[in-house]
C-alpha positions in Angstrom: 158.7 99.6 31.3 156.9 98.7 28.1 154.2 101.0 26.7 151.7 98.3 27.3 152.2 98.6 31.1 151.2 102.3 31.1 147.6 103.2 30.6 146.9 105.7 27.8 145.3 109.0 28.7 142.0 107.6 27.4 142.2 104.6 29.7 143.0 106.7 32.8 140.0 108.9 32.1 137.7 105.9 31.7 139.0 104.5 35.0 138.2 107.8 36.8 134.7 107.8 35.4 134.1 104.1 36.1 131.2 103.3 38.4 131.7 102.5 42.1 133.2 99.0 42.7 130.7 96.2 43.5 131.9 96.1 47.1 131.0 99.7 47.6 127.6 99.2 45.9 126.8 96.2 48.1 127.5 98.1 51.3 125.9 101.4 50.2 122.4 102.4 51.3 119.7 102.8 48.7 118.3 106.3 48.7 114.8 106.9 47.3 113.4 110.1 45.9 109.8 110.7 44.7 110.3 112.7 41.6 106.8 112.8 40.2 103.3 111.5 41.1 103.6 107.7 41.2 107.3 107.6 40.3 110.2 107.0 42.6 113.9 106.8 41.7 116.6 105.0 43.6 120.3 106.0 44.0 123.0 103.9 45.6 126.6 105.0 46.2 125.8 108.1 44.2 124.7 106.1 41.1 121.3 105.7 39.5 120.0 102.3 40.8 116.5 101.9 39.3 113.0 103.1 39.7 109.5 102.2 40.7 106.5 103.4 38.7 102.9 103.3 39.9 100.6 101.6 37.3 97.0 100.6 37.4 96.6 98.0 40.1 100.2 98.1 41.5 103.8 99.1 41.0 106.5 98.1 38.4 110.1 98.1 39.5 112.9 98.5 36.9 116.6 98.1 37.4 119.3 100.6 36.5 119.1 99.6 32.8 115.3 100.0 32.6 114.7 96.2 32.6 111.5 95.4 34.4 112.1 93.4 37.6 108.4 92.7 38.3 104.9 94.0 39.2 103.9 94.3 42.8 100.8 95.1 44.8 102.7 97.3 47.3 105.2 100.1 47.0 107.5 98.7 49.6 107.5 95.3 47.9 108.4 96.9 44.6 111.2 98.9 46.3 112.6 95.8 48.0 112.7 93.9 44.7 115.1 96.4 43.1 118.4 94.8 42.4 121.2 95.4 39.8 121.1 93.5 36.5 124.1 91.5 37.7 121.9 89.8 40.3 121.6 86.1 39.5 117.7 86.3 39.5 117.8 89.1 36.9 120.4 87.3 34.7 118.2 84.1 34.8 115.1 86.2 33.9 116.8 87.9 31.1 118.0 84.6 29.7 114.5 83.2 29.8 113.1 86.2 28.0 115.8 85.9 25.3 115.1 82.2 24.8 111.4 82.9 24.5 112.0 85.8 22.1 114.3 83.6 20.0 111.8 80.8 19.9 109.0 83.2 18.9 111.2 84.8 16.2 112.1 81.4 14.8 108.4 80.3 14.7 107.4 83.5 12.9 110.3 83.1 10.4 109.4 79.4 9.7 105.8 80.4 9.2 106.7 83.2 6.8 109.0 80.9 4.9 106.2 78.4 4.6 103.8 81.0 3.3 106.4 82.2 0.8 107.1 78.7 -0.5 103.4 78.0 -0.8 102.8 81.2 -2.7 105.7 80.4 -5.0 104.3 76.9 -5.6 100.8 78.1 -6.3 101.7 81.1 -8.4 101.8 79.2 -11.7 98.2 78.1 -11.2 96.8 81.5 -10.6 
């Protein structure tokens, strides 16, 4: 067999440390633990799955990567909303946020460029 067909020691270690397969995650039960006042952490298939934080007027749920999923009036609603970042709703939300961020950054950049050009054009008259 060629060397390419055998995993290197680094690859086999990475495979052993790889998170549970998606099928195992989908069928696993989510376990909740209250770790502090107003803060709950979820584990699924032995892996960190996300959290819910109590804030003024409700609860904010975050996925396993710390990305906010939403703000809810009730604890159970916040817990029920918890999904992985690969869920289509989270992917769509992240894309919307990225588009808005890009549009805002572009607008700020164009404004700054306009100010710089105006300042450069008016500098000889000052």
